[in-house]
VODRENKOL-10251 format. One record per residue: residue in one letter; x, y, z of N, C-alpha, C, O in turn. Coordinates in steps of 0.02 Angstrom, whole numbers, plus 50000, padded with zeros to 5 digits. Layout:
REM residues N
AXYZXYZXYZXYZ ...
END
This chain:
REM residues 447
M494844929150703495684932050719495814936050666495414936750619 T496434939150668496604942250592497134937450559497404939950509 G497354930750578497834929250517497964922850559497684920550608 I498694919850507499074914650576499644917550567499884920950522 P499954914750649500444920350666501094916950638501064910950626 A501804920950626502324919750607503014920750642503434925050631 P503014916450681503814914050713504204912350678504004908450636 V504884914050674505404912750651505784905150660505944902150712 G505834903750610506084895950624505614888050627505104886750659 P506014883950579505684876750594505014875650619505044877850676 P504554873850610504054873950682504014865950692503844861750650 A504134865450731503854858450759503264856350785502814859650811 P503314847250770502634844950786501864847550834501274848450819 S502394848250919501984851950943501674858550924501084860150919 R502054860850919502024869450899501194867350842500614869150853 R501474863150785500684862550729500124861050799499524862550798 R500404858550846499594854750889499404858750928498824859350948 A499944862750946499424870350998499274875650909498884880350916 L499424875150871499064878050817498544874050790498264876750743 T498394869750801497754866850786497354869750827496954874250813 A497474866050903496924870050972497014877250966496804879751018 A497204881050933497254888950944496744890550888496494896150890 L496584886650844496134888950782495434885350792495004885450747 A495334881550869494854877150847493944880750864493404877950854 S494084887750891493644890550896493244893250829492634892950821 G493764896150779493654898250718493464891150688493064892950645 A493504884450682493514878250657492874878950681492514877250634 A492394880950745491834877950759491314881450711490844877750697 A491284887250685490994890450644490924888850586490594892850553 L491184883150552491334879450476491024872450486491074867750447 G490664872650548490144864750545490664858350563491274858850559 A490344853250580490374848050590490964845150530491494842350545 G490744846350466491124842550417491774845750395491984843950340 A492224851650441492734855150407493344849950419493714850150370 L493564845150467493944841750467493984835850432494444833450400 S493344833550446493154827050378493274828650298493414825050250 G493174834150305493294840950230493934838550211494104835350161 C494314841050272495134841050263495464835550248495864834350203 G495164830650306495414823950290495444819350206495834815550178 S494754822850191494674819850120495114818750052495204814450009 A495424828150076495984829950025496294826049982496424826649923 Q496364822950011497224817050018496744810849985497144806649965 A496254809249975495914803449944495734801449887495424796149879 A496034808149812496024806449753496384799949726496824796249747 D496114800349686496724795549618497354797749609497324803949612 A497864796249601498514799049595498584805649542498934810749543 S497914802249482498054805849420497594813549431497514817049382 T497274815849510496884820249510497374827249565497684826349618 V497324830649545497534838649570496974840649620496504843149588 R496844840449685496354843749704496784851349724497364852649740 L496114855749713496264863949737495714865849769495104864749765 W496204870349817495544873349846495544882249811496054885249795 D495154883749808495014891349812494464893349836494044889449858 L494384903449835493974905349851493584909549797493374915249804 F493534905749743493334911849664492674907549649492654902849609 S492234909449682491554909249657491324913249610491794916549588 G490514915149568490404920049542490514915349450490454910049420 A490774924049441491074923549355491814921249372492014916149344 D492304925149420492904922649429492754915249426492894912249374 G492464911949479492404903449485492304902049416492834903149386 G491904900249383491874902049287492314901049259492464896549220 L492694907349283493264907349212493814902849255494214899749220 L493854902449307494564899349349494254890949289494684889149250 N493604887049287493384883549273493734883349199493994878149178 D493714888349168493864887549085494584887749072494834885549021 M495064891649139495534890149113495794882949144496374880849140 V495314880049171495574873249197495724867749127496164863649112 R495034870549092494964867549053495164866348978494994862548932 A495724872748991496144875048907496714874848944497174876948909 A496954872849018497604869149006497564861149023497994859049062 R497234858049005497274852149002497734850548944498304849748965 P497704849848888498364849948868499194849748870499574845948840 D499354855248919499794855348960499884850749023500364850149062 M499234847449018499464843149116499034835249073498534832149091 P499454834249016498914825948984499074822649071499474821949117 G498494821649051498314813249104498214816449190498314813149241 T498044821849188497944828349251497464829849254497254833049206 R497064828749301496394828649314496394835749379496704834149429 V496204840149380496094847949447495374847749461494924849849426 E495334845049511494624846049554494724852449596495294853849613 R494224856249614494074861649648493654860749691493184856949678 T493694863249740493314864649803493144872649814493614876349826 V492794873949811492694882349838492224883049904491634882049918 L492834885349938492664887850007492534895350023492694900049986 E492294895750068491824903950081492554908350076493094905350080 W492504915550069493124921450043493054923350117492554923350152 G493934925350136493964928450225494244922650260494604917750249 T493854926050317494174921650391494114914450372494594910850359 P493344912350371493414905150367493744901550307493704895450307 Y493974903950268494514902150226495084899350244495304893650237 Y495404906450281496114906050303496024900050347496354894950334 T495474900250414495654897750465495534888450444495734884150483 K495234886950388495094880850355495794879150331496014874350364 L496234881350284496844880450277497324879850302497634874650297 A497524884650336497704882750417497794875050464498284871950486 M497174874250465496784869550512497174863050484497594859350510 A496894862950421497124856550362497794857650366498114854150406 S498054861750333498784864750354499254860450403499614855550394 A499124863950451499314858950543499114853650555499274851050608 G498604849650496498734842350527498894840250472498764834250472 G499194842650402499614838450351498784833850322498784827850312 R498324837250315497724834250286497464840750237496854841250234 G497764844850206497594850150141497284846150076497084840350074 P497284851050023497164849449950498034846949939498434847449986 D498214844449874498794845249857498984855449837499514858049853 V498584858149813498784866049817498074869849834497504867449831 A498314878049855497814879849875498074887749843498654889149829 V497404892949834497414900049826497384903649878496954903549922 S497934907849871497804910449956498194918049943498754917949917 H497904924149960498244929149948498774931649984498854931750045 M499214933949929500184935349943500214938850004500684938750044 S499714941750010499664947650077499624944150131499824946350185 R499294935950122499244930850203499814927650211499884924150261 L500504928450146500864923450160501244921850227501404916550253 A501324929150248501694929450318501614926350365502064925350405 G500874923650375500424921950420500694913950412500884910350459 Y500664912350348501064903150353501404898750320501344892850305 A502054906150306502634901650294503074900750339503464896050338 P503044906150394503684904850426503394900650503503734899950554 T502824898850495502574892850528502344886350515501894883250543 G502894883450445502744877350437502184874850401502184869450371 L501464880950407500904877850371501014875350279500754870550252 L501484880450248501814879550205502204872950171502484869750214 D502264871050124502924867150112503174873850043502834877850010 P503794872350045504134878049984504044874649899503974868649887 W504054878949858503924875449793504604873349774505094874949807 D504634869249713505414866449695505174868549636504644866549612 L505754875049594505844879849550506074874549494505754874849442 D506474870749496506744863949455506304860649431506354859349371 V505834858549463505244857449440504924861549377504794859949319 L504854868449421504294873349389504624871849305504404868649257 A505064874649314505724877249243505674869849202505964869249148 E505394865749224505404858549177504884862249138504984863249078 Y504404864249163503644864949116503504873149108502954876049110 G504094875549101504134880749056503814888449102503484893049079 V504074887349182503924892149206504584894349267504824891049313 T504704900349245505424903049288505394907649316504934910749291 E505674911349368505694915949401505634920349369505124923049390 D505974925049301506234929049272505334929849244505194935849234 A504814925549230504244928649189503944933349254503404935649235 F504064935149312503774938149346504174944449374504774945149383 T503634948849384503854957249389504094953649468503814949749506 E504734956949470505144958449544504604961449584504654956749623 A504244964149604503794969349646503304964349673503184963849733 V503054960749629502864952249669503124947849677503024945549733 W503574944049635503854939149657504434941349729504624937249771 S504544945349728504674946749803504624945049868504994943749916 R503984945449855503374943449913503114937849928502734936049973 T503504933549858503384924849880503934919949915503904913849914 Q504534924549951504874921449973505064921850065504884926650100 F505404916450088505454915550150506174911350178506234905250180 E506534915150192507004910650193507334906150157507504900250164 G507424912750096507774907150029507464902549997507794899449956 H506674900650007506324897849984505734901349966505504906349995 T505424897449899504804902649882504284896749888504324890749872 Y503764900849917503234897949967502564900149931502084897749961 A502364904049876501914907249822502054907549748502544910449724 I501574904249714501684906249648501154911049627500554910749642 P501594917249576500814919849584500584920649538500984920649491 L499764921749516499344917849475499144926749438499064927949379 D499104931349492498984938849459499244943449509499494942949565 T499094947849472499124955049521498314959249525498104960349468 H497984961049564497514963349574497474971049605497234971849661 P497744977049563497824981949565497174987049611496604984949622 F497394992749629496984996149655496985002249628497385006049654 I496505005349566496945007149506496225014549496495905015949546 V496105017349447495555025049427495205022349364495465023049309 F494645019349373494095019549326493895024449296493515027949330 Y494015026749227493575032249218492945034549138493165032649084 H492495036949137492145038849069492525043349026492645049149043 P492795039848953493055045348937492745052348895493055057348876 E492125050648888491855060548859491955064948890492115070448868 P491805062648990491965069949006492745068949036492915073549073 A493125064749029493745066049040494035068248987494535071549003 R493925068048917494115071448865493855081148880494185086348876 E493015079648899493075086248887493375091248946493385097448945 A493605086848999493955090749051494965090849034495375092449078 G495155088848960495665087948934496055084748977496655085448970 L495885081949011496165074149040496585068348999497045064549016 L496245069348940496745062348893497105065448856497095071348841 T497615059248834498075060648814497595059248718497015057648704 A498185060848678498125061348610497725054148570497265054048529 D498155048348602497785043148588497265040148632497095034248631 G496975045448680496455042448698496435040048771495885038648796 A497275039248823497385036648850497355041748916497285047748902 L497395040548967497185045149032497875048949051498345045049061 D498015055549057498515059449071498475058649134498055060949173 T499075054449147499245053649222499455059949257499365061949315 E499835063249188500335069449224499985074249270500185076649323 A499215075349230498675078749264498665076249327498255072249305 F498695075249365498585071049427499195069849491499095068249549 S499855071349456500535070249469500705073549549501155071249583 S500185080349577500345081849625499635080249668499165076949645 P499655083949755498855083649758498665088649761498185089249799 G498925095749722498495100249691498205098049633497605097949618 R498765095849593498405096249525497835088649505497525087549453 F497875084649567497315077949578496755081449590496235079049568 L496735085349612496015090549651495955093949606495385093149583 A496415099449563495985103349498495785097649466495175097949459 A496025092149441495815088849401495075084749412494665082949370 G495075084049491494395082249503493865085849495493295083949481 R494095091949507493535095749482493355100249442492945104749449 E493735098649393493585098549311493185091049287492585091049272 L493345088649287492965081549304492165082349325491735079349294 A492015086249375491635086549414491105091949355490495091849348 K491535095649326491205102849280491125098249219490595099749191 A491415093649190491215090149148490415084049142489945083149103 S490645081549200490155079349238489465081349236488975078149219 G489525087949257488835093049283488585087549362488055085449385 K489165087349379488685081549454489315081149471489565086749477 Q489865074349486490385072949531490715071749492490525069049439 G491615074149513492145072649482492225066249498492035061749460 I492505065349550492845058049575492575053449620492545055849676 A492305046049615491805044749678492395039549691492755037249647 F492435037749777492875034849815492295031049864491965034849899 G492165024749869491695023649926492195018049973492565013149967 Y491875023250024492315018850104492055018250167492225014250211 V491485023850169490965024150221490815016650263490405012850238 T491075015050310490775007050338491215001650303491154995650316 D491635004050261491974997950221492644996250259492905000950289 T493014989350261493294987850297494004988450276494454986750314 A494134991250205494804990350170494964995950152495504998750162 Q494294998950109494275005050039495005010450086495565011250063 G494815012450135494875018950171495985016150178496445020250175 W496045010050185496705008350198497055007350148497635009150150 R496745003750082496915005550018497345010349977497905009849950 L496955014249981497005022149967497675024649997498215025749970 F497475025150061497955027250102498685023850100499175027450088 Y498745017850110499275014150101499695014550034500285016050025 G499345013350005499615017049910499825022349908500325023149873 L499555028049940499825034349929500465036449970500985039249951 Y500215033850040500705033750084501525031250070501995034450092 R501595025950036502185023849995502425029049937503025030049928 Q502055031349910502175036649870502595041949894503115043649865 T502385044649946502925048749977503705046750004504125050650026 G503755039349996504475037350027504615037250103505125038350136 G503855035150122503715038250223504155030350218504045026250174 A504625029650268504695022750297503935019750351503685022450400 F503735013150316503485007750350503665002850374503534997450347 R504045003150438504384996050468503844992350527503454995250565 L503914988150523503554983150581503864979350603503774973450587 P504484981450661504744976250682504354972150740503934974850777 P504524965450745504244962650791503984966050857504144971950850 G503694965350914503504968050952503544977950955503394981251005 G503734980350898503734984650896504034989250927504184987450984 P504214995350912503704998850882503865001350826504455001750806 A503125004250781503155003850711503585012050704503525016950740 E504005010850645504375013550621504255017850567504565016650515 V503815022850569503385026450508503415034750518503435038150570 D503415036350464503425045450469502725048650497502385046150451 V502325051450528502045054150563501805059450497501425058450449 D502215065650517501905070550466502115066950396502495071150372 R502075063350367501995060550295501335057450309500945061550283 M501095054250327500555048950353499965056250364499445056750332 A500185060650411499395066350410499595068150349499085069150315 E500175069250309500025073750237499555068750165499185070850120 V499725063350179499295057850149498415060050189497925060950153 I498395060550242497615058350278497265065150266496645065550266 A497715071250255497445077350222497315077650169496855081250151 F497605074350133497445073450049496795072750033496375075549998 M496835066850075496245059850054495495064550072494965064750040 A495685067650132494895072150144494785076850111494195078450102 K495435081550074495175084150019494805081749966494315084749943 I495095074149935494595071349894493865070049920493435069349877 V493755069749965493085069150006492705077050029492245076950070 D492785079250018492685087050017492255090750000492225096850010 G491735086049964491055089149928491215089349851490965086449803 R491535092149855491635095549775491645090749726491255088849683 V492415088549753492925082649690492495075149687492335071949637 N492325073449777491975068649771491395069349830491515073849871 P490845065749841490375066849877490575063149962490835057649971 R490385067550010490685067250075490565059550118490915056850161 R490085057850093489765053750110489435047250065488845046550048 L490175041450049489895035550001490165031050021490765031250036 D489625023450026489945018450042490155017349998490375021949963 Y490225008849973490805005949916490325004849853490495005149794 A489545003049885488974999149840488795007549817488665009249760 S488815010849856488185019349818488965020249777488965021749717 A489515019549807489905025049748490175021249659490425024249612 I490005014049666489915010149617489435011649594489575013749538 A488695012149606488135015249572488195021649559487955023849506 A488525025849603488595032149566489055033549504489035038749472 F489555027049486490005029449432489605024949359489535027149301 T489375017549390489035016949338488445019949304488265019349245 N488165023549357487655028449338487855034849287487545037449240 R488595036449319488945043749269488705048749319488725054749305 Q488465046749377488425053249420489255053849424489475059249404 T489535051049437490205053849435490685052449341490495049249292 A491285056249352491555056149277492185050349288492565048649242 M492215048049352493205043249382492925038149434492315037949439 I493175035449459492985033049509493635028549554493635023149526 L494045028449595494595024649637494365018349677494155017749734 S494485013649623494405006049659494845001249625495395002149599 G494434995549631494844990649613494814988549563494334991149535 E495194983049514495214982049433494554975849451494224974249402 W494404973149507494034968149499493484972649497493004969649519 E493334978949479492634978249471492344980249396491794982049377 L492954979049360493004979549287492404975849267491924979449255 G492304970249262491514966349253490824971049261490394970749218 T490774974249302490294978649336490184984549291489654985949263 F490704987849289490744993849243490734993149172490434997649144 R490974988749136490864987849072490264983449053490124981648995 A490054982449089489234980649082488654986849079488104987549052 A489154991549125488494999049114488925001649039488615001848986 D489535003349042489775005548998490235002148950490815002448970 K490164999148891490894994948842491474998748852492024996548869 K491285005948839491925010048822492355012848896492695017948889 V492345010348951492285011849000493335009749015493605004249018 G493715018749023494185017749034494585015649099494325016049155 A495415012449084495605011849167496205014549158496405016749104 A496535014549214497275017249215497525015949289497215015949342 P498245014849273498535011349360498575020149395498715025349365 F498405019249460498305023749528498835027849504499385025049504 P498815036549475499295042249461499785041549525499655038249575 T500315044749513500745046249568500735051649584501105055949559 V500375052649624500255061049661501005062049709501305067449702 F501305056649756501735058949816502455059749779502915061249817 G502645058449680503325056849685503625052149653503975052049603 T503305045749712503735038149711503085035949691502535036049720 P503375032849606502885029149589502725021249623503195017249626 A501965019249649501845014649704501215013049699500875018149709 V500815007249685500055006249686500005001749713500414997149707 Y499385001549760499414995849820498764988749782498274989749745 A498984983149806498904978649765499024972249818499404972349867 D498624966649795498564959849826498944955949775499234959049731 S498954948449779498864943349739498484937949737498574935049791 H498214935749714498204928849719498814923849703499174925549656 S498944919049731499254915149743499224908249747498794906049785 F499644903349711499694897149732500004895049770500564897649769 V499944890849814500324889449881500204882349894499664880049875 L500814876649937500794871749930500524870950022500844873550067 P499834866650034499784866450118500254861950130500484858350085 H500434861550189501144857950220500624849250229500044847950243 H501164845850214501124837050194501914834250239502464836950233 P501774828850278502364828450324502854823850263503464823850255 D502424821050235502664816850173502384814350111502154808750101 P502464821150055502124821950020502374817049971502914814549986 D502144815249922502264810049877502364812749817501974816449787 P502974810849795503444814949724503104814549685503094820349664 G502604810449642502354810249592501834813849600501654817149551 R501424814549667500894820249671500964825549650500684828649605 R501604827249705502114836149685501984836049613501544839349586 R502384831949583502434837349514501924835549481502124835849423 R501534834449480500644835049450500654840949473500734844949427 T500614843549524500504848949548500814854249519500484858149485 H501384855149527501894858749508501804858349421502094862849389 Q501354852549376501424853649311500624857149301500614859449244 A500054858249330499644857949347499554868349335499334872249293 V499794868449383500014875349406500264879349323500024883949290 A500774875249314501244880249261500924879649223501134883149178 A500154875449197499794876249145499304879449147499144882449096 L498994879749188498734886849224498924893949230498534898649227 L499474894349237499684901749218499654904249136499464909549109 K499994896149104500024898649032499424899049012499404897148953 A498684901249042498114901649022497954906549042497374908049029 G498244910149071498174916549125497644924249087497354928849115 Q497784921448983497344927248955496664925448976496264929748958 I496444921349002495774920649020495474924049061494984927749053 W495834922549121495924924249195496214932449170496164936949212 A496404933549124496254941449101495844947349101495914953349114 T495164941149072494624943749053494304948249094494094953949083 A494304943749159494084946249238494144953949233493654957649232 G494834956149229495014960949229495974961949272496404966349268 H495914955349310496554954349337497204953449293497174950049242 I497834956849315498274954349264498764949349277499154949949324 P498764944349238499104938749252499704938849266500044940749218 A500064937449319500514938249366501274936049330501824938549340 Y501034928549272501334926649209501764932649145501674934949088 G501974932749168502214937649103502244936549017502054940948978 P502454931349000502434927248942501674929848929501514929948869 V501164932048977500374932748938500244939448918499934941348867 T500624944448984500514949348955500954952948878500854958348850 R501274949448867501914951948809501394948648757501574950948703 T500894944848748500634942448683500134948648661499844952548699 A500114948548593499584952548549498784953448580498444958548580 A498554945048611497984946348608497904950048681497414953548695 Y498374948948722498324954248775498314960848765497784963648780 T498764964248741498724969748734498164973448686498124979448674 G497734968048663497214968848638496354970748663495824973348645 L496754966948726496154967248800496134974648801496674977448793 Q495624978248809495344985048846494874985148886494324982848870 P494974987648944495784994248970496054989648990496534993049007 Q496234982949011496614978549048497304980849025497664981949075 S497674982048959498004981348960498424988448957499004989248940 H497914993548980498005000348988498305000849092498555005449124 Y498144995149109498374997549156498924990649198499084989249256 A499034988549146499344981149161500264984149196500534980549239 K500524988949178501034991549222501034993049270501514993749307 A500514993849280500244996449379500844988449405501304990749439 Q500884984149401501154978249406501854978449425502134974049458 D502204985749395502774983549406503044987649464503644988949462 H502644990149523502754996049561501964997249623501705001749657 V501824986349599501214988949677501764987149732502364985949733 V501144987849785501564988449866500804983349904500204984749902 L501094978749929500724973449947500774977050031501144981350054 D500194972850063500244975150122500814973950200501124968950217 P500804976550212501614973750266501484967250281500924964650288 S502144964250288502264957350280502274955150373502734954650413 V501584954450378501444951450438501294948750476501074944550437 W501164946450529500614939150510499944941950522499504939050491 F499714948150567499044950450570498824955750513498434960450523 A499124954150455499194959550393498614955950361498284951650391 G498494958250288498144955250220497464956450217497104960350248 A497354951950169496534954250143496194951750189496374946650219 G495634955150201495154953450231495284955050307494774956250338 S495814955250339496194955050410495814961650454495724967550438 D495644958350510495594965750569496084972750561495964978650553 F496594969250568497194977150541496704980450472496354984950495 Q496604979650418496394983650382495894985150417495994990950435 N495454983550436494774986650479494994989550511494844995250494 A495394989850569495774992850611496075001150577495965006050612 M496375001850522496565006150515496045010150465496095016150478 S495735009350431495085008950394494655014650461494575020450443 Q494445013050525494075015350562494335021750579493975026750577 V494915022050596495265027950596495345034050536495375040150546 L495375030850479495355035350412494745037650422494775043750432 Q494095035250425493455037350406493355043750476493025048850473 Q493715041550527493625048950591493815053050545493365056950529 A494355053750515494595057050468494365062950435494375069050441 L494075056550386493695058450322492725063150357492445068750357 L492615057750374491895057150385491715062550444491355067250428 D491955061950512491955064450577492425072550592492325076450639 G493005073250531493365079350568493915078650602494255083650614 L494085072750624494875069150649495365072550614495485071950554 A495735077250665496275081350618496835074750595496855069050620 P497135076650558497445071850519498175069750557498345063850562 D498625075850587498765074750636498725068950693499085064950722 R498245070550692498145064850773497745059150741497695053950774 A497465059650686497355052750641498025049950655498235046650703 A498305052350598499035048750614499355044850681499635039450687 R499165050150728499555045850789499175039050809499435033750825 A498365041050803498045035450790498095029350779497985024750818 M498275029350722498535022650670499075018250692499075012050695 V499625023350711500015022950745500095018150807500375012650807 R499775021450861499605017750909499295011850893499575006550908 R498575011750854498215006250826498854999550804498934993950829 L499165002250759499904997150740500484995950778500904992350752 N500594998450835501044997750898500594990950945501014988450982 T500004987950952499514987650970499404979050946499364973950980 F499384979850888499564973050843500144971550864500234966250893 L500734976850850501474974350856501394972450930501614966950944 S501224974650959501424970751047501114963851064501344960351110 K500654962151030500224954451025500604949250997500834948850940 P500654944751049501024938551022500574933950988499994933051005 S500844931050942500664928750897500304921650923500584917650961 P499544920450893499094915950945499514908850911499154903750910 A500124908050887500244903550878500834901050915501034895350907 
END
């Protein structure tokens, strides 16, 4: 299952029962403890705010640090984390818990998944007046991110961060190629058209003595889509997906972007066949001078080169647009929420947002604006160099079947791989993507 459906209108109790039944097959893979775990989510004492999230490893450690740092701003409140498996298992369990009204007090969700949850009644809206009492208001967030939090005039997500698809580079070959400004930043103007981008890639290849720009996409379920969708939105082409279809897109502009992507991996600018891990290795081993990747790889790159540079993805096709997603806080539905617990939850989330400087060390751009306007954040490099990407981010289309870890991203990337690897003509690839879009649109949502 790619996500939870999004019919319009308030859900009825029978709809939630139907949704629970529809998700039963997915829940079976979670083990017998799935529903009992959901049921225990409300068993905490009144001072505990229970949080479900999908952050393990270094990000999980940073979130623990944030909870500790936030304590002075939420006196008397304890945040209890439950870390679940990333991807479909997480979203299936969250949907089931929300459908039964047995979820945690608050959960983390990718913003790109919101269209599959808010319209079905699986989430409750945030009370902006209560958040404002704790110092968090709408104007603290960029419009590009905040606009995706809304459904029918209510706010269903509070952004924790923006994590965009950007460019990383090694400063030495970039300088030798003449692609840095006087202050050492990447000269994005040198990448401001398809021709300039490819020429810059060839100069980077000369400077590195090997390859110019790494892009790992082979067999990856999302990378091709991330690059394509960001570039396509730069063309200004329409991308509307009305329920039932057909998709309203500009096939010629889609083909133009695909043709450009194929040139990036022509063997001169970038090795033709690179999977995700090989691209990461090529960049960390300095076999390439630049890589197209997500900011979430900053820790890996900085471990190999503390001077690694980064910048927002260049505007190649005229209109600033950077593919991204956002980790956000959502309120799983409860049929009769306790006002005191809800207030504590709002207070805890506000406190965590204010501790965003810690989260920024991982590379994520804190969504709470006051954090990114501090001298401490400006001193974070290269994070502060790509922070402006959040002003122009574009997330997955707001439809129930799209979003992080979805079959939709995989289906689009499969077609793009045929164009980049197997020589499928760009116009044929564009039409194939449209056919797949229409197939998704023709399917009734599972709920």
